[in-house]
Phi, psi and omega in degrees: 000139186247120178265140175275139176286124177281117177245123179286133170285121181267107180288161181243149183297133178293337182260311187255341178092354182283157180290134174268105185259002175221161169101195183296155182294332184258025179292134191254335181234152182272339175206170175303320178297321179289320180296315179295315176302319182288323176297315180297319180297318176294321179293318183301310184302321184286324173296314180300322182287325179289326185288321178300311178305307182297324174296317183295318179295313177304313185296318174302315182299314184295319178295313180297318178300315174297323176292327179290319177293329175277005178064042179248120175251015180202141182207149179273157190283341179283320178293324183290321179299323178299329177277354176103012179287131180245099187301343185278345183256117174206169185260341174208156179214140178210139185270119181239093179067240184262357178244165177253130177260123183238164174221146167232099188061247180258018176251126177254147171210167175246128184244127170253192181284337183238349179212164168245140184235165172052049182281119182208155176278147174279124181284147176054046177279086184236000000 
């Protein structure tokens, strides 16, 4: 009878890559410092992602608000893009027949592939 030699798989730390030679078999980090560093890196990336989205939404809102103040209710996407408008960032979206109705906080607009129309503030937005 031939016995197979059992070799234990030695896990490596997800943060520093060192081998974890003691503890549970499913242990992910070699020490508390690596575990904390890994958690903080994930949290930092999440905060940065949220900040980028909020900055894009704020920029879109500012552009739309300036158009409303200038009494403009329609604009082409090329000129909006040159101002920094990012059409993929909105706070709500609704398909209405043949057009898309979008909102950026309390500003509503209709978006097509080349233009946005009917830019207006939503009244009694509470």
